[in-house]
Steps between C-alpha positions, in 0.01 A plus 500: 500500500681832484334835528544572131335165413207573734453846341503343149248226605275764655511713192416204271202417726387870471541489120312178479201639700480827319583401149141429386339793683755739349445353155134562534583853636709566192217399260248697708718816506531498118127441462407775759742748360364441144139556629616819671660645195253372230176584681552871580123555561500256784313617813719681770419231755614217281808697393590537873441119542730412201772735611479359856533147364790594286671665805444180707658289229792740471550479879506128471784519242698719741442278798587186315847659385575622850411161651710307250796730530480478882490114474814498278845463666661838543785430264267387220239779509648706221534181296131431554390855395723473188357152397140607561472827299118479437421441862726782612376744236130433567548629852558835341317455163213262553425480127812285468364225705253355245800416289591227753196299371683426173780313674262215550486427125789261568247279687321416176610142403634582155710798627648279775697289253865566445522452130586794261134520356351528843749760628456705185114475534519598855713807411264605226178459710657672800627791280162540345318484825739749664462735194116490510488558873781768482313697231170469676623621833694792343195601295279497813751714682545748219115535452463563877740794499420636160125502431408792738799708400456809272632448139509122563479285188464170691145522636365144450622145555512445129725805458718365778528149358585628161771737630642219729514254200674739259741615772600151614587406148712818466280610209361812663260658249460806721123532453466452877751600762500563875516863618555436873832424682372171631365399162821578319689310770281196432572555125865471565444182704289352219765596229777340711293187540427497135865490417553210733195323366616537132843386597379199665263408200794559259728276697229223516442515122879485431535201737205321328653563144848387617358178636294426193804574278715279712261215476481543120873493478538187720238325274687606186832379635339177611356434153851562343675263747231225478360525142187289437585150361333363203337165510635205301188488299557854373860410407 
C-alpha cells in the first residue's frame, strides 16, 4: 500500500469515528446558540457554561478539519478543501456546521431512489430545509447584534424572523432593518441566498411543468398513432 493510500485510509477511519459525534455537536451547537440568543435573561453562570460549550464544539470543528487535511495526501489537500466547503467554513464560521445535518436527507429511503419524482422531491425538501435553517440562523445573528444597539428596530425574535422572511424573498417592506455593520452584512448574505433560493425554486417548477407537458404530449401522440378500435358489436 502506498503512502497516499495509507493516508486516505487513515482519514476514512478518522471520519468514520468522528462522524456521529460531530453530527451531535452540530445539533448541540445550534440548540445552545439558540438558547444563548433567545434567553437574554439567563443567569451569568449558565451563560458562561453555554459559551464554554459552544467554544468546545467550535474547537472540535477546527481540530477535525486540521486532522482531515493532514491525513489527505499533499497533492490532494486543496481539492479536499474545495470539495468540503461546509466543513472548511465551519472552522471559521461555526454557524455553518449545522447545515451539514441536511445532507443526510438522502438517507431517507424515498429520497435514495434515482427516478425523477424522487430526485425532484429531494431537491424540494432540501431547498425548503436549507431555507428554513438559513433564515433561522441569520435571524438569530441579526437579533444578537441589533437588539442592544441604539435606534435599533429589530429588538425581538419575532422582529428578526419577520425581517429575515421578507428579506430572503427579496420583498423588503422596510419596516424593520439592521443598523449595525454586522447586521447589514448578514442582510446582504440573506439577500444573496434569497436570489439563489428563488432561482432554484423557479428552475424546479419549470422542470416539473416541462416534464408534465412532455408526458401529456406523448400521450396525445400515442392516442393519434393508435386510435381506439371499436368492437364488432358496435359496428
